[in-house]
N, C-alpha and C positions, 0 to 999 in steps of 0.2 A: 664458416669454419673459424674457430677462435684464433686470434693472434697474440693474446695476452700470455705472458710467461712470468709467473711469480717464482721466486727462488725458495720460498718456504711454503710447506704444506702443499695444498693442491696447486699445481702449476697454473691452472686455468682461473680459479676464483679465490685461492688463498685459504679456503676452508680446511680445517684439520681432517686428515685422511683416516679412512677405516682400513685396518689391517685384518685380513680374513684368514681363517684356518683352511678353508677350501676354496679353490679357484672358481671364479664365475666368468662366464663369457661376456666380454665387453667390446666396445668399439672405441678406438682412439679418437678423442675430441679434435685432434689436429689433422690426422691423415685418414681417419675413418677405417683403418685397418682393424680387423677382428682379432682378438687374442684372449687367452685365459688369464685372468688377473687375480692376484692375492691382495692388491692394494687399489682402493677406489675412493672417490669422493662421495660423501653423502648426498651431494647435489647432482650425482649422475655423471660426473666427469671422470675420464680415464685417459691416461697418457702411456703410450707404448714406450719401451726402452729406447727405441731409435729416436723418436721425437723428444723424449725427455732429456736426452743428452746431446742432441745434434748440434746445437749452437755452441755449447761449451766445449764439446769434444773436438770440434774443428779448430778452435783457438788453442786448446791444449796440445793438439798434434802439431800445430804451427809453432808453438813455443818450444816443444820438444825438438823440433827440427832446426830451430834457429838459435836456441840458447848457447851462450858462449862460456858459461860458468862450469867449472868442474865440481861445484858444490851441489849435491842433489837436494839438500834441505832448502837452500836458497831458491833453486828452480821450483821446487814443489810449493813453497810459500808464495811465490809470484803467481803460480797457477791457481792456488786456492783463493787468491785475492781477486780473481776475475769477477766482475759484477754479474755476469750471466750464469755463473756457476751455482746450481742449487745447493742449499746447505747440506742436505743429505742426498747422495746419488752415487750410482756406480761410475760416474765420471771420475770419482776419486781413485778408482783402480787404475784408470788410464794416467792419472797424475803420478801415481806411484811408479808405474812402469816407465812413463815418459821422462820423469825427473831422473830416475836412476840410469836409464839408458843414455840420456843426454849428457849426464855427468861423466859416464864412462867414455862416451864419444869425445868429450872435451879433455879427457885426461891423456897422459903420455901413452896410454895403452889402447887408445880408441881409433887407431888408423883405419881399421877394417869395419868400423861401424858407420855405415852410410844410411841414406834415407830409407832404403828397402829394408834394412835391419830394424830400424825404429818402427816402421809400419808393420813388420812381422810381430813385434812385441805387442802392438796394439791389437792386431788380429787375433793373437792367441788369447789375450786378456778378454776380448769380447766374447769368447766362447764360454767363459765361466763367471763373468761379472753380470749378475742380473739383479734388478731391484728387489729388495726385501728378502733375498735368500740368505742373508746373514742370519736371520731369525728362523727361516723355514727349513734350512738344512745345516745351519751352523758354519757355513763357508762364506766368508766375506771375500769379495772379488779382489781386494787388495793383496791377499795372500798368494793366489795364483798369478797375479800381475808381477810380483817380485819373482816368483818361480819361473815365469816366462823369460824374464831378463837373464836369470842365472842359466836357464836351459840354453838360451841362444848363445850366451857367452861361452858355454862349455861344449856346444854342439851335441847336447844330450837328445836322446829319443827313447821311445819305448824299447826296452831290451838292452840299452847301453848299461855298462857296469857301474863304475865309480861315478860317472857323470850324473846318471839318473838319481843315484843315492844322495848326491850333494844337492841336487834340485829339490828333492823331497825334504831333505834336512832344512833347507832355507824356508820352504813353505811351512814346515812344522814350527820352526822358531818364530816366524812372523805370526802364525796362527795363535801361538801361546801368548805373544806380546799383545795381540789384539784381544784375546780372551781376558787378559788381566785388566784391560781398560773398558770392558763392557759392563753396562748396567746403568742407563741404556746405551745403545750403540752411538758412535760418533765417527762418521767417515773421515773427518779431518784429523782426529786423534789417531785413527788407524793408520793413515798415511805417514804421520810423524813416527809412530811406533815402528812401522815397517822399515823405514829408512834407518831408524836407530839400530835395528837388527842387521839390515843389509850392508851398511857401510863397514862395520867391524868384521863382518863375515868375509867380505871381499879382501880385506887386509889379512885375515886369518888364513883363508884358503888359498889365495892367489898372490898375496903380497902387494895388492893394489890398494894404495892409500888415496882415498877421495877426501879432499879437504873440506871440513865443515866449520865455517867461521863462527856460526852461532848455534851451539847445541842446546841452549836453553831457550827455545822458542816459547813465546807466550801467545795465546790465541786471542784474536780480535773478533771472533764470531759467536761467542757464548750466548749472547741474547737472542740469536736467530734460531737456536736449536728447538725444533718443534716438539721434541719429547722431554725437553728440560736438560740443561747442561749439568754435568756431574760436579761442576764447580770444584771445591777443594779436593775432591777425589781424583781429579784429573791433573796430571803433572804439567799440563800446558795451560791451565787456567790462569787468566790474568785477574788477580784480585782487584776489585774496585779500590781506587785510592780514597783514603779517609780524610775528611776535613778535621784536622786536629783542633780547630778553633770553633767548630760548630757548637752553637749554644753558649759561647763565651762572649763576654763584653770586651775582652781584650783581643783586638784584631791586630795582626802584625802591621807595622808601619803607621799606626795611628796614635801611638803613645809618644808624647813629646818628652824629651829629656829635660829634666829640671836641673839647672846649675845654680 
């Protein structure tokens, strides 16, 4: 059984993945579990959702439970910098839920948000965050992840009145923000966009202000994107610095001053 875990393309061998229109029955290379898959490696490797996110998800949950900052963007960026986090994966839905829930817990309004509440957000997110379904059904797991946090905060459930409407509004707003960033998809951009929606919504709806120190986040992961980064089309793209003196014989610091 393989122990290799690449964070780009095929987790087992690093080969570019095939994305299928119709599911095929496969066995997980890591745990041998059988499952229908829409994503597989041309070399025959397949990884189930549980194994794909197991290592990163445990660390994400730990960070969500121990973070002390009330800044959800700061928390999310620390999670997305984890070396074991795949470039694209539904682990990002757990980052969105975990970062927002942790920030709320660390705010003056979070006295009732304990470990069980954070785990509940993760449990709900897991029900709707599945690899590749952003393209298969148009639903990215990051949207229901934010919805789970809003629902828990409001105590919403099926049949509730105003509460359920606000939850659905949150998911709709996040979905639109994600749609505006798609082509191709990028899980990291989606997390940032979701928090850009969620933070002002908590202020607007509940009067809860979550401090965001750096709202102009620039991405450090562009070169890892297996489908190709959107670059200038993405608001989080970090443009490569240009050498203003490339090709010039005049190099700073090498010209002597003549007196």
